[in-house]
C-alpha positions as CSV (number, residue, x, y, z in Angstrom):
1,M,75.5,-94.6,-0.8
2,R,72.9,-92.7,-2.7
3,S,69.2,-92.8,-1.9
4,H,66.8,-94.4,-4.4
5,G,66.4,-92.3,-7.5
6,E,69.5,-90.2,-6.9
7,S,72.0,-90.2,-9.8
8,E,75.5,-89.0,-10.2
9,N,74.5,-86.3,-12.7
10,A,71.6,-85.0,-10.5
11,T,73.2,-81.6,-10.4
12,S,73.2,-81.4,-14.2
13,G,69.5,-82.1,-14.5
14,P,66.9,-79.5,-15.3
15,A,66.9,-76.3,-13.1
16,P,64.2,-76.2,-10.4
17,V,61.1,-74.3,-11.5
18,H,60.5,-71.1,-9.6
19,P,57.1,-71.2,-7.6
20,V,55.9,-68.3,-9.7
21,D,56.3,-70.4,-12.9
22,Q,55.0,-73.6,-11.4
23,M,52.1,-75.2,-13.3
24,L,49.6,-76.7,-10.8
25,P,47.1,-79.5,-11.6
26,A,44.0,-78.3,-13.5
27,P,41.5,-78.8,-10.6
28,R,43.7,-76.7,-8.3
29,L,44.2,-74.1,-10.9
30,A,40.5,-73.8,-11.4
31,I,39.6,-73.5,-7.7
32,L,42.4,-71.2,-6.7
33,G,41.7,-69.0,-9.8
34,L,38.0,-68.8,-8.8
35,Q,39.0,-67.7,-5.4
36,H,40.8,-64.7,-6.9
37,V,37.6,-63.9,-8.8
38,F,35.5,-63.8,-5.7
39,V,38.0,-61.6,-3.9
40,M,38.3,-59.0,-6.7
41,Y,34.8,-59.1,-8.3
42,A,33.0,-56.6,-6.0
43,G,35.7,-54.0,-6.6
44,A,35.8,-54.6,-10.3
45,V,32.0,-54.2,-10.8
46,A,31.8,-51.3,-8.4
47,V,33.4,-48.9,-10.9
48,P,30.8,-49.4,-13.7
49,F,28.0,-49.4,-11.2
50,I,29.2,-46.1,-9.6
51,V,29.8,-44.4,-12.9
52,G,26.6,-45.7,-14.5
53,S,24.5,-44.6,-11.4
54,A,26.0,-41.2,-11.3
55,L,25.3,-40.6,-15.0
56,K,21.8,-42.0,-14.6
57,L,22.2,-44.8,-17.2
58,D,19.6,-47.5,-17.4
59,L,20.2,-50.9,-15.9
60,H,20.7,-52.5,-19.3
61,T,23.5,-50.0,-20.2
62,I,25.1,-50.5,-16.8
63,A,25.0,-54.3,-17.4
64,L,26.9,-53.7,-20.7
65,L,29.5,-51.6,-18.8
66,V,29.9,-54.4,-16.3
67,S,30.4,-57.1,-19.0
68,A,32.9,-54.9,-20.9
69,D,34.7,-54.2,-17.7
70,L,35.1,-57.9,-16.9
71,L,36.1,-58.7,-20.5
72,V,38.9,-56.2,-20.6
73,A,40.0,-57.1,-17.0
74,G,40.2,-60.8,-18.1
75,I,42.3,-59.9,-21.1
76,A,44.7,-57.7,-19.1
77,T,45.0,-60.4,-16.3
78,I,45.9,-63.1,-18.8
79,I,48.5,-60.9,-20.4
80,Q,50.0,-59.9,-17.0
81,A,50.3,-63.6,-16.0
82,V,51.4,-65.2,-19.3
83,G,53.1,-62.3,-21.1
84,V,53.3,-61.4,-24.8
85,S,56.9,-61.7,-26.1
86,H,59.1,-58.9,-24.8
87,L,56.3,-56.4,-25.1
88,L,53.6,-57.0,-22.5
89,G,53.0,-58.7,-19.2
90,V,54.9,-58.7,-15.9
91,R,54.7,-62.5,-15.6
92,L,53.7,-62.4,-11.9
93,P,50.5,-63.4,-10.1
94,V,48.9,-60.0,-10.7
95,V,45.2,-59.6,-11.2
96,A,44.0,-56.6,-13.2
97,G,40.8,-54.7,-12.5
98,A,39.2,-51.3,-13.1
99,T,40.9,-48.5,-11.2
100,F,38.9,-46.4,-8.9
101,T,41.0,-43.4,-9.8
102,V,39.1,-43.1,-13.0
103,V,35.6,-42.7,-11.4
104,S,35.7,-39.0,-10.6
105,P,37.2,-37.8,-13.9
106,M,34.9,-40.0,-15.9
107,I,31.8,-38.6,-14.2
108,T,33.0,-35.0,-14.5
109,I,34.0,-35.3,-18.2
110,A,30.8,-37.2,-19.1
111,A,28.6,-34.7,-17.3
112,S,30.1,-31.8,-19.3
113,H,31.0,-33.4,-22.7
114,G,29.3,-36.8,-22.8
115,L,30.7,-40.4,-22.8
116,P,32.2,-40.2,-26.3
117,T,34.6,-37.6,-25.0
118,V,35.4,-39.8,-22.0
119,Y,36.3,-42.7,-24.3
120,G,38.2,-40.5,-26.7
121,A,40.4,-39.2,-23.8
122,M,40.8,-42.8,-22.6
123,L,42.1,-43.9,-25.9
124,V,44.7,-41.1,-26.0
125,S,45.7,-41.8,-22.3
126,G,46.2,-45.4,-23.2
127,V,48.6,-44.6,-26.0
128,F,50.3,-42.1,-23.7
129,G,50.7,-44.9,-21.2
130,L,52.2,-47.3,-23.7
131,L,54.8,-44.6,-24.7
132,I,55.9,-43.8,-21.1
133,A,55.8,-47.3,-19.7
134,K,59.5,-47.9,-20.3
135,P,60.8,-44.5,-19.0
136,F,58.5,-44.8,-16.0
137,A,59.9,-48.2,-15.2
138,K,63.4,-46.8,-15.2
139,M,62.4,-44.9,-12.1
140,I,62.2,-48.1,-10.0
141,K,65.5,-47.2,-8.3
142,F,63.6,-44.3,-6.7
143,F,61.2,-46.8,-5.2
144,P,63.3,-48.3,-2.5
145,P,61.6,-50.2,0.4
146,L,61.2,-46.8,2.2
147,V,59.0,-45.5,-0.7
148,A,57.4,-48.8,-1.8
149,G,56.6,-49.9,1.7
150,T,54.9,-46.6,2.6
151,V,52.9,-46.6,-0.7
152,I,51.8,-50.2,-0.2
153,M,50.7,-49.4,3.4
154,I,48.5,-46.5,2.1
155,I,47.0,-48.7,-0.6
156,G,45.8,-51.1,2.1
157,L,44.8,-48.4,4.6
158,S,42.9,-46.5,1.9
159,L,40.8,-49.6,1.1
160,I,39.7,-50.2,4.7
161,G,36.9,-47.6,4.2
162,P,35.4,-49.2,1.1
163,G,35.7,-52.6,2.8
164,A,33.7,-51.2,5.8
165,G,31.2,-49.8,3.3
166,M,30.7,-53.2,1.8
167,I,29.8,-54.6,5.2
168,A,27.8,-51.8,6.8
169,G,26.6,-49.8,3.8
170,H,27.8,-47.0,1.6
171,D,25.6,-44.2,2.9
172,T,26.2,-43.4,6.6
173,S,23.0,-41.4,6.7
174,A,20.8,-44.3,5.6
175,A,18.4,-45.8,8.1
176,D,19.7,-49.3,7.5
177,Y,23.4,-48.4,7.7
178,G,25.3,-50.7,10.1
179,K,22.5,-53.2,10.2
180,L,23.2,-55.9,12.8
181,S,22.7,-58.8,10.4
182,H,25.1,-57.3,7.8
183,I,27.8,-56.7,10.3
184,A,27.3,-60.1,11.8
185,L,27.8,-61.7,8.3
186,G,31.0,-59.7,7.7
187,F,32.5,-60.6,11.0
188,A,31.5,-64.2,10.6
189,V,33.4,-64.4,7.3
190,I,36.5,-62.8,9.0
191,A,36.2,-65.3,11.9
192,L,35.9,-68.2,9.5
193,I,39.0,-67.1,7.5
194,V,41.0,-67.0,10.7
195,L,39.6,-70.4,11.9
196,F,40.2,-72.2,8.6
197,S,43.7,-70.7,8.2
198,R,44.5,-72.0,11.7
199,L,43.0,-75.4,11.5
200,L,43.3,-76.4,7.8
201,R,46.6,-77.4,6.1
202,G,47.8,-77.7,2.6
203,F,45.4,-77.1,-0.3
204,L,42.4,-76.7,2.0
205,G,44.3,-74.1,4.0
206,Q,44.9,-72.1,0.8
207,L,41.2,-72.1,0.2
208,A,40.3,-70.5,3.5
209,P,38.9,-67.2,2.0
210,L,36.8,-69.2,-0.6
211,L,35.4,-71.6,2.0
212,A,34.5,-68.6,4.3
213,L,32.8,-66.9,1.3
214,A,30.8,-70.0,0.5
215,L,29.6,-70.5,4.2
216,G,28.9,-66.8,4.5
217,T,26.7,-66.9,1.4
218,L,24.7,-69.8,2.8
219,A,24.3,-68.0,6.1
220,S,22.9,-65.0,4.2
221,I,19.9,-67.0,2.8
222,P,17.8,-66.8,6.0
223,V,18.2,-63.0,6.1
224,H,17.1,-62.7,2.5
225,L,20.4,-61.2,1.2
226,F,21.1,-63.9,-1.4
227,D,19.0,-62.9,-4.4
228,L,19.2,-64.9,-7.6
229,S,16.6,-62.9,-9.6
230,G,19.4,-61.2,-11.5
231,V,20.8,-64.6,-12.6
232,R,17.4,-65.7,-14.0
233,S,17.0,-62.4,-16.0
234,A,20.6,-62.3,-17.3
235,G,21.3,-63.5,-20.8
236,W,23.6,-66.4,-21.8
237,F,25.7,-64.3,-24.2
238,G,26.1,-60.5,-24.6
239,I,28.7,-58.0,-25.4
240,A,28.5,-54.3,-26.4
241,A,29.7,-53.3,-29.8
242,P,32.8,-51.1,-29.9
243,F,32.0,-47.4,-29.4
244,H,28.6,-48.2,-28.1
245,F,28.0,-44.6,-27.1
246,G,29.2,-43.2,-30.5
247,A,32.4,-42.2,-32.2
248,P,35.1,-40.9,-29.8
249,R,35.5,-37.2,-29.4
250,F,38.7,-35.5,-28.3
251,D,38.9,-32.6,-25.8
252,A,42.2,-31.3,-24.6
253,A,41.2,-30.8,-20.9
254,A,39.6,-34.3,-20.8
255,I,42.8,-35.8,-22.3
256,V,45.0,-34.2,-19.7
257,S,42.8,-35.4,-16.9
258,M,42.8,-39.0,-18.2
259,C,46.6,-38.9,-18.7
260,I,46.9,-37.9,-15.0
261,V,44.7,-40.9,-14.2
262,M,47.2,-43.1,-16.2
263,L,50.1,-41.7,-14.1
264,V,48.3,-42.5,-10.9
265,T,47.5,-46.0,-12.2
266,Y,51.2,-46.5,-12.9
267,T,52.2,-45.5,-9.4
268,E,49.6,-47.8,-7.9
269,S,50.6,-50.7,-10.1
270,T,54.3,-50.2,-9.5
271,A,53.8,-50.5,-5.7
272,D,51.6,-53.6,-6.1
273,M,54.1,-55.3,-8.5
274,L,56.9,-54.5,-6.2
275,A,54.9,-56.1,-3.3
276,V,54.2,-59.2,-5.3
277,A,57.8,-59.6,-6.4
278,E,58.9,-59.2,-2.8
279,M,56.5,-61.8,-1.4
280,T,57.1,-64.3,-4.2
281,G,60.9,-64.0,-4.2
282,K,60.9,-63.2,-7.9
283,E,63.3,-60.4,-9.1
284,L,61.5,-57.5,-10.7
285,T,63.6,-55.9,-13.4
286,D,63.0,-52.6,-15.2
287,A,62.0,-54.6,-18.3
288,D,59.5,-56.7,-16.2
289,L,57.9,-53.6,-14.7
290,A,57.8,-51.8,-18.1
291,R,55.9,-54.8,-19.6
292,G,53.5,-54.8,-16.6
293,L,52.8,-51.0,-16.9
294,A,52.4,-51.3,-20.7
295,T,49.6,-53.8,-20.1
296,D,47.8,-51.2,-18.0
297,G,48.2,-48.8,-20.9
298,L,46.8,-51.4,-23.3
299,S,43.8,-51.8,-21.0
300,A,43.0,-48.1,-21.4
301,V,43.2,-48.5,-25.2
302,L,40.9,-51.5,-25.1
303,G,38.6,-49.7,-22.6
304,G,38.3,-46.8,-25.1
305,F,37.2,-49.2,-27.8
306,M,35.1,-51.5,-25.7
307,N,33.3,-49.0,-23.4
308,S,35.3,-50.2,-20.4
309,F,37.8,-48.7,-18.0
310,P,41.6,-48.5,-17.4
311,D,42.9,-51.4,-15.3
312,T,45.4,-51.5,-12.5
313,A,46.9,-54.3,-10.3
314,Y,44.3,-55.1,-7.6
315,A,45.6,-54.8,-4.0
316,E,43.1,-57.3,-2.6
317,N,44.5,-60.0,-4.8
318,V,48.0,-59.0,-3.7
319,G,46.9,-59.7,-0.2
320,L,45.4,-63.0,-1.2
321,V,48.8,-64.1,-2.6
322,Q,50.5,-63.2,0.6
323,M,47.8,-64.9,2.8
324,T,47.5,-68.2,0.9
325,G,51.2,-68.5,-0.2
326,V,50.1,-69.6,-3.7
327,R,52.6,-67.9,-6.0
328,S,51.9,-69.5,-9.4
329,R,51.1,-67.0,-12.1
330,W,49.2,-69.7,-13.9
331,V,46.5,-69.5,-11.1
332,V,46.0,-65.9,-12.0
333,A,46.0,-66.8,-15.7
334,M,43.0,-69.0,-14.9
335,T,41.4,-66.1,-13.1
336,G,41.7,-64.1,-16.3
337,C,40.0,-66.9,-18.2
338,F,37.1,-66.8,-15.7
339,L,36.8,-63.1,-16.0
340,L,36.8,-63.4,-19.8
341,V,33.9,-65.9,-19.6
342,M,32.0,-63.7,-17.2
343,G,32.4,-60.8,-19.6
344,L,31.0,-62.9,-22.5
345,V,28.3,-64.8,-20.5
346,P,26.3,-62.3,-18.3
347,K,24.5,-65.1,-16.5
348,V,27.8,-66.4,-15.0
349,G,28.7,-62.8,-13.9
350,A,25.3,-62.4,-12.4
351,L,25.8,-65.5,-10.3
352,I,29.0,-64.2,-8.8
353,A,27.4,-60.8,-8.3
354,A,24.6,-62.4,-6.3
355,V,27.1,-63.1,-3.4
356,P,25.9,-60.5,-0.7
357,E,28.2,-57.5,-0.3
358,P,28.6,-57.9,3.5
359,V,30.0,-61.4,2.8
360,V,32.5,-60.2,0.2
361,G,33.3,-57.2,2.4
362,G,34.4,-59.4,5.3
363,A,36.9,-61.3,3.0
364,A,38.0,-58.1,1.3
365,L,38.7,-56.4,4.6
366,V,41.2,-59.2,5.5
367,M,42.8,-58.8,2.1
368,F,43.1,-55.0,2.4
369,A,44.6,-55.3,5.8
370,T,47.0,-57.9,4.6
371,V,48.3,-55.4,2.0
372,T,48.9,-52.9,4.8
373,A,50.9,-55.6,6.6
374,V,53.0,-56.3,3.5
375,G,53.9,-52.6,3.5
376,V,54.9,-52.8,7.2
377,Q,57.0,-55.9,6.4
378,M,58.8,-54.0,3.6
379,L,59.6,-51.1,6.0
380,R,61.4,-53.6,8.3
381,N,64.2,-53.5,5.7
382,V,64.6,-49.7,6.1
383,E,67.3,-48.1,8.4
384,F,65.7,-45.5,10.6
385,N,68.6,-44.5,12.8
386,G,70.7,-41.4,12.1
387,N,68.5,-40.2,9.2
388,H,65.1,-38.7,8.4
389,N,63.4,-41.9,7.1
390,L,60.9,-41.9,9.9
391,L,59.9,-38.3,9.0
392,V,59.4,-39.4,5.4
393,V,57.0,-42.2,6.4
394,A,55.2,-40.0,8.9
395,V,54.5,-37.1,6.6
396,S,53.6,-39.3,3.6
397,L,51.1,-41.4,5.6
398,G,49.7,-38.4,7.6
399,V,49.0,-36.2,4.6
400,G,48.1,-39.1,2.3
401,L,45.3,-40.3,4.6
402,L,43.5,-36.9,4.5
403,P,41.4,-37.8,1.5
404,V,40.4,-41.1,3.2
405,V,39.3,-39.6,6.6
406,A,37.7,-36.4,5.3
407,T,34.7,-37.7,3.4
408,D,31.0,-37.0,3.0
409,P,28.3,-39.5,4.1
410,Y,28.7,-41.3,0.8
411,G,32.4,-41.8,1.2
412,N,33.4,-39.1,-1.3
413,E,36.6,-37.1,-0.6
414,V,35.8,-33.5,0.5
415,F,39.1,-32.3,2.0
416,F,40.3,-30.8,-1.4
417,H,36.8,-30.1,-2.9
418,H,37.6,-26.3,-3.2
419,F,40.6,-27.1,-5.4
420,P,40.5,-26.9,-9.2
421,A,39.2,-30.1,-10.9
422,W,42.6,-31.2,-12.1
423,A,44.0,-30.8,-8.5
424,Q,41.2,-32.8,-7.0
425,T,42.1,-35.6,-9.4
426,V,45.6,-35.6,-8.2
427,F,45.2,-34.8,-4.5
428,G,41.9,-36.6,-4.0
429,S,43.6,-39.9,-4.4
430,P,45.4,-41.0,-1.2
431,I,47.7,-43.3,-3.2
432,T,48.8,-40.5,-5.6
433,L,49.3,-38.1,-2.7
434,T,51.4,-40.6,-0.8
435,V,53.5,-41.5,-3.8
436,M,54.2,-37.9,-4.5
437,L,55.3,-37.2,-1.0
438,A,57.3,-40.3,-0.3
439,F,59.0,-40.1,-3.7
440,T,59.9,-36.4,-3.2
441,L,60.9,-36.6,0.4
442,N,63.1,-39.6,-0.3
443,L,64.9,-37.6,-3.0
444,L,65.2,-34.6,-0.7
445,F,66.7,-36.5,2.3
446,N,68.4,-39.5,0.7
447,H,69.6,-38.4,-2.8
448,L,69.9,-34.7,-3.0
449,K,73.5,-33.7,-2.2
450,L,73.5,-30.5,-0.2
451,P,76.6,-28.2,-0.4
452,P,79.1,-28.8,2.3
453,L,79.0,-26.6,5.4
454,R,81.8,-24.2,6.2
455,S,85.1,-25.7,7.2
456,V,85.7,-26.3,10.9
457,A,89.0,-24.4,10.5
458,T,86.9,-21.2,10.0
459,S,85.5,-21.2,13.6
460,D,82.6,-23.6,13.1
461,V,83.4,-25.0,16.5
462,S,84.2,-23.7,19.9
463,P,87.7,-22.3,20.3
464,A,88.1,-24.8,23.1
465,A,87.8,-27.6,20.5
466,A,90.5,-26.2,18.1
467,E,92.2,-28.6,15.8
468,G,95.0,-30.4,17.4
469,D,93.4,-30.7,20.9
470,P,93.6,-34.2,22.3
471,V,90.4,-36.2,22.3
472,P,89.0,-36.3,25.8
473,E,88.9,-39.7,27.2
474,S,85.1,-39.8,27.4
475,C,84.6,-38.4,24.0
476,S,85.7,-41.1,21.6
477,A,83.7,-44.0,23.0
478,S,80.6,-41.9,23.8
479,C,80.5,-40.3,20.3
480,V,80.8,-43.6,18.6
481,R,77.9,-44.9,20.7
482,R,75.6,-41.9,20.2
483,I,76.2,-40.9,16.6
484,T,75.1,-43.3,13.8
485,L,76.9,-42.7,10.6
486,S,74.8,-43.0,7.5
487,S,75.5,-42.5,3.8
488,H,72.3,-40.5,3.6
489,T,73.1,-38.1,6.4
490,Y,75.2,-34.9,6.1
491,F,77.8,-34.4,8.8
492,W,79.7,-31.6,10.5
493,E,83.5,-32.2,10.5
494,S,84.8,-32.8,14.0
495,P,88.3,-31.6,15.2
496,Y,88.8,-35.1,16.6
497,P,90.2,-37.8,14.3
498,G,87.7,-40.5,13.4
499,V,84.7,-38.8,15.0
500,S,81.9,-37.0,13.2
501,A,78.8,-35.4,14.7
502,A,75.6,-35.4,12.8
503,R,74.4,-32.0,11.8
504,G,72.6,-30.4,14.7
505,G,73.7,-33.2,17.0
506,Q,76.1,-33.1,19.9
507,C,79.2,-35.2,20.7
508,G,79.2,-37.3,23.9
509,C,81.9,-34.9,25.2
510,G,79.4,-32.0,25.2
511,R,81.0,-30.1,22.3
512,R,78.4,-28.8,19.8
513,P,79.2,-27.0,16.5
514,R,78.1,-23.4,16.5
């Protein structure tokens, strides 16, 4: 007997749609897409605000940078989610936003040569990114869970500091730093996310961060943190003309610096895309990754034209995908549409921007920590016995966190401040530093084939263990228990059949190679 609606040719029907490709009802798409906007907005607009303030640009010009930033981020996000033929878009729920890696080089170049030189270098770096996207993607085999998990951990850990700054303040020497009302708001949002996630089910449970943000914003009104004056003064339509600051100029040193930024952006996006693929259960091929990276390159080209910034995959939105379990890329496509509108209608962007920073910081802190937890989850698939993988993780995280923990009162990296400018660009980013170390150490310990050691027959072992000696009764079982064989570990040859001792190790029988 078959249940109602089941037919004999049920197995020959249409293949089930993967959750990543599932199209949700329009109301859900809109609400879930808006939730992604709230989670990433503060980080996205922080880049133009930091650059504009450092270069002493007027408020009107900074507003133009914000609008251009949101416009390009919207275009890049839509492309990442929907895809363009076989050329662009990873087709995963990946939200694009301005990369923080570009802040320091942009300020340095603009201070010395002006913004036209910045955007000339950005154009060239974007073309460079488009050209190397496919070769870079071929290196995905060198990003096993050991490397990817470590990098994803550092992405989340490195963002805890900015998350704390959003709650307590960005200047630790300021009199109002760590104000009680600000910290209370941030912690209240965190508590509400936990509460809603525990009590609510289904669609409402997926909206836990958005509901917490809404209640946190309402709670900020009595303490005068919710200011709508910017909304009233913002225009209904506005966009800066291409090359607003003048025709692009090209300087060799500036171009090299921005190309380094592009490489850093690619390493960050690669780790984030691997994380999204892992949590959504969608296979990420070399071609998929190449299309995703090419979209980052395109964002730099668009940024050079439209007075914006290069984009990368945003880790906070990766954390939101993991937390809510909503895997549809069409939700993120809706997010891109919202960003596009916000870039074209400053009044809408100003309304989102009015949400107090401590409120956004509380939600962001949860998302950043979720990214770290995803990295830990990936490392669960790594074998740590009988190899040096634990050392790879330890060194990569330890050194990689130096730029995060050694900062001035404003949160700027100072550990490498005596290094040349190009070296500060590379080593000043915890993500770049960790990628370089994890990638290199993984090659050294797990891929590089060392020359074999001298044969045991040439007195590598004690004469008492000469070939042909019987295996002591306690040796065979003990060695098997205490020595873990691994394809990535190099071994001494043992005189005993079927038993190998790891280099530098000792057999259970007490015999040690000399």
